[in-house]
C-alpha positions as CSV (number, residue, x, y, z in Angstrom):
1,M,-61.4,-58.9,-140.6
2,T,-62.5,-55.7,-142.3
3,T,-61.6,-54.4,-145.7
4,T,-61.8,-50.9,-147.0
5,E,-63.3,-50.2,-150.3
6,Q,-60.8,-48.8,-152.8
7,R,-62.1,-45.7,-154.6
8,P,-60.7,-44.7,-158.0
9,P,-58.7,-41.5,-158.1
10,G,-61.0,-38.5,-158.5
11,A,-64.1,-40.4,-157.4
12,V,-66.8,-38.4,-155.6
13,D,-69.9,-39.4,-153.8
14,P,-73.3,-38.7,-155.4
15,V,-74.9,-35.4,-154.6
16,P,-77.4,-36.0,-151.8
17,G,-81.0,-35.3,-152.8
18,T,-81.7,-33.5,-149.6
19,V,-78.8,-31.0,-150.4
20,V,-80.1,-30.4,-153.9
21,G,-83.6,-29.8,-152.5
22,R,-82.5,-27.3,-149.9
23,V,-80.3,-25.4,-152.4
24,Y,-83.1,-25.5,-155.0
25,A,-85.6,-24.0,-152.6
26,A,-83.2,-21.3,-151.6
27,S,-82.5,-20.6,-155.3
28,L,-86.2,-20.1,-156.1
29,L,-86.2,-17.3,-153.5
30,V,-82.9,-15.7,-154.2
31,N,-83.4,-15.6,-158.0
32,L,-86.9,-14.0,-157.9
33,P,-85.5,-10.9,-159.7
34,V,-84.9,-13.2,-162.7
35,L,-88.6,-14.2,-162.7
36,A,-89.7,-10.6,-162.2
37,V,-87.9,-9.6,-165.5
38,Q,-89.2,-12.7,-167.3
39,L,-92.7,-11.8,-166.4
40,L,-92.5,-8.3,-168.1
41,P,-94.6,-8.3,-171.2
42,Q,-92.0,-5.9,-172.6
43,M,-89.8,-9.0,-173.1
44,R,-91.7,-9.4,-176.4
45,S,-91.1,-7.0,-179.2
46,R,-94.6,-7.5,-180.6
47,V,-95.9,-6.1,-177.3
48,S,-93.4,-3.3,-176.8
49,S,-90.5,-2.2,-179.0
50,E,-87.2,-3.6,-180.1
51,T,-85.3,-1.2,-177.9
52,T,-87.4,-2.0,-174.8
53,M,-87.1,-5.7,-175.5
54,A,-83.3,-5.3,-175.9
55,I,-83.0,-3.6,-172.5
56,C,-85.1,-6.3,-170.8
57,V,-83.1,-9.1,-172.4
58,T,-79.8,-7.4,-171.3
59,A,-81.1,-7.1,-167.8
60,L,-82.3,-10.7,-167.8
61,F,-78.9,-11.9,-169.0
62,A,-77.1,-9.9,-166.3
63,L,-79.4,-11.4,-163.6
64,V,-78.8,-14.9,-164.9
65,V,-75.0,-14.4,-164.8
66,A,-75.3,-13.0,-161.3
67,A,-77.4,-16.0,-160.3
68,V,-74.6,-18.3,-161.5
69,V,-71.9,-16.3,-159.7
70,V,-73.8,-16.3,-156.3
71,A,-75.0,-19.9,-156.6
72,P,-72.0,-21.3,-154.7
73,E,-72.7,-18.9,-151.8
74,V,-76.3,-19.8,-151.8
75,S,-75.3,-23.5,-151.6
76,A,-72.8,-22.8,-148.8
77,R,-75.4,-20.9,-146.9
78,V,-78.1,-23.6,-146.8
79,A,-75.8,-26.7,-147.1
80,P,-72.4,-25.9,-145.6
81,G,-69.6,-28.5,-145.8
82,G,-67.2,-27.6,-143.1
83,E,-64.0,-25.7,-143.8
84,R,-64.0,-26.7,-147.4
85,W,-67.5,-25.2,-148.3
86,R,-68.7,-22.4,-146.1
87,F,-70.7,-19.2,-146.6
88,G,-68.6,-16.2,-147.5
89,D,-65.8,-18.3,-148.8
90,A,-67.5,-20.4,-151.5
91,R,-66.6,-18.2,-154.5
92,R,-63.0,-18.1,-153.5
93,R,-63.2,-21.9,-153.2
94,V,-64.6,-22.2,-156.7
95,R,-61.7,-20.1,-158.0
96,A,-59.3,-22.5,-156.3
97,L,-61.1,-25.5,-157.8
98,I,-60.7,-24.0,-161.2
99,R,-57.0,-23.9,-160.7
100,Q,-56.7,-27.3,-159.1
101,D,-59.1,-29.3,-161.2
102,R,-60.0,-27.7,-164.5
103,G,-61.5,-30.8,-165.9
104,G,-63.8,-31.3,-162.9
105,Y,-64.9,-27.7,-163.1
106,A,-65.4,-27.9,-166.8
107,R,-67.7,-30.9,-166.5
108,R,-69.8,-29.0,-163.9
109,F,-70.0,-25.9,-166.0
110,G,-71.0,-28.0,-169.0
111,E,-73.8,-29.5,-167.0
112,L,-74.9,-25.9,-166.1
113,V,-75.0,-24.9,-169.8
114,A,-76.9,-28.1,-170.7
115,L,-79.5,-27.4,-168.1
116,Y,-79.8,-23.8,-169.2
117,V,-80.4,-24.9,-172.8
118,A,-83.0,-27.4,-171.4
119,A,-84.7,-24.4,-169.7
120,Q,-85.0,-22.7,-173.1
121,C,-86.4,-25.9,-174.6
122,V,-89.0,-26.1,-171.9
123,G,-90.0,-22.5,-172.7
124,G,-90.3,-23.4,-176.4
125,I,-92.4,-26.4,-175.7
126,I,-94.8,-24.4,-173.5
127,A,-95.0,-21.6,-176.1
128,W,-95.8,-24.3,-178.8
129,I,-98.5,-25.8,-176.7
130,T,-100.0,-22.5,-175.5
131,P,-98.9,-19.6,-177.8
132,H,-98.9,-16.3,-176.0
133,V,-98.8,-14.1,-179.2
134,R,-101.1,-14.6,-182.2
135,E,-102.3,-12.4,-185.1
136,N,-105.5,-10.5,-184.5
137,P,-108.0,-11.5,-187.2
138,D,-109.8,-8.1,-186.9
139,F,-106.6,-6.3,-187.9
140,A,-107.2,-7.0,-191.6
141,T,-110.5,-5.2,-191.6
142,D,-109.9,-2.7,-188.8
143,P,-106.6,-0.9,-189.0
144,T,-107.2,0.7,-185.6
145,A,-107.2,-2.8,-184.0
146,D,-104.0,-4.2,-182.5
147,R,-102.1,-6.4,-184.9
148,W,-101.2,-8.9,-182.3
149,L,-103.2,-10.5,-179.5
150,F,-101.2,-11.2,-176.3
151,D,-102.2,-13.9,-173.9
152,Y,-100.5,-13.0,-170.6
153,P,-101.4,-16.2,-168.7
154,A,-99.7,-18.3,-171.4
155,F,-96.7,-15.9,-171.4
156,A,-96.4,-16.2,-167.6
157,A,-96.6,-20.0,-167.8
158,Q,-93.7,-20.0,-170.2
159,A,-91.7,-17.6,-168.0
160,V,-92.3,-19.7,-164.9
161,G,-91.4,-22.9,-166.7
162,I,-88.1,-21.4,-167.8
163,Y,-87.4,-20.0,-164.3
164,L,-87.9,-23.3,-162.6
165,V,-85.3,-25.0,-164.8
166,I,-82.9,-22.1,-164.6
167,C,-83.0,-22.4,-160.8
168,L,-82.5,-26.1,-161.1
169,A,-79.5,-25.4,-163.3
170,T,-77.8,-23.0,-160.8
171,S,-78.7,-25.4,-157.9
172,W,-77.2,-28.4,-159.6
173,Y,-74.1,-26.5,-160.6
174,S,-73.5,-25.3,-157.1
175,C,-74.2,-28.7,-155.5
176,R,-71.8,-30.3,-157.9
177,L,-69.1,-27.7,-157.0
178,R,-69.8,-28.4,-153.4
179,Q,-69.4,-32.1,-154.1
180,L,-66.0,-31.5,-155.7
181,A,-64.8,-29.1,-153.0
182,L,-65.5,-31.7,-150.2
183,V,-63.1,-34.2,-151.8
184,T,-60.5,-31.7,-153.0
185,P,-58.1,-30.4,-150.4
186,E,-56.9,-26.9,-150.9
187,A,-53.4,-26.9,-152.3
188,G,-52.0,-24.1,-150.2
189,R,-53.5,-25.4,-147.0
190,S,-52.4,-29.0,-147.5
191,A,-48.9,-27.9,-148.4
192,G,-48.8,-25.8,-145.3
193,R,-49.8,-28.8,-143.2
194,R,-47.1,-31.0,-144.7
195,A,-44.5,-28.2,-144.0
196,H,-45.4,-28.4,-140.3
């Protein structure tokens, strides 16, 4: 005699590690424009100007938002999930999930935000361990000397650290949405099947 395990309502299976790995690898490639902007020394006002830094920060913000928007499609490309999670349709599926399960989507978006904050913390820790900008001691006696010394390798290490965690954030977010999509039938389609 066999018994079936009863699952609580709304329960979902854990996100497979292999899926996260594939999506993370794809995200590292797709989001390279984010890293390219992060690696610009002009991201620091002490190296460039306030105006240039503002332009770079705005561009970086736009690229991060774009990375979040396309993350479901990246996931569906490298880890499709049948009719409920396929490339070219994943963003529409996310919109449907927001309508059907606001709480489930809100939890996943909250995880994304938490990981993004963690990325900034990682950057802060790296900058604390290896500062990339420091005062030039020669400036006090030589006004022609640069006021600040810029250590680009340390700056690049901070940028890469932040980038790795940002990609993890978008990957985890899209994998968690994939997980929700696979256990949530589409309202319109399920209703249509019942009508037949």
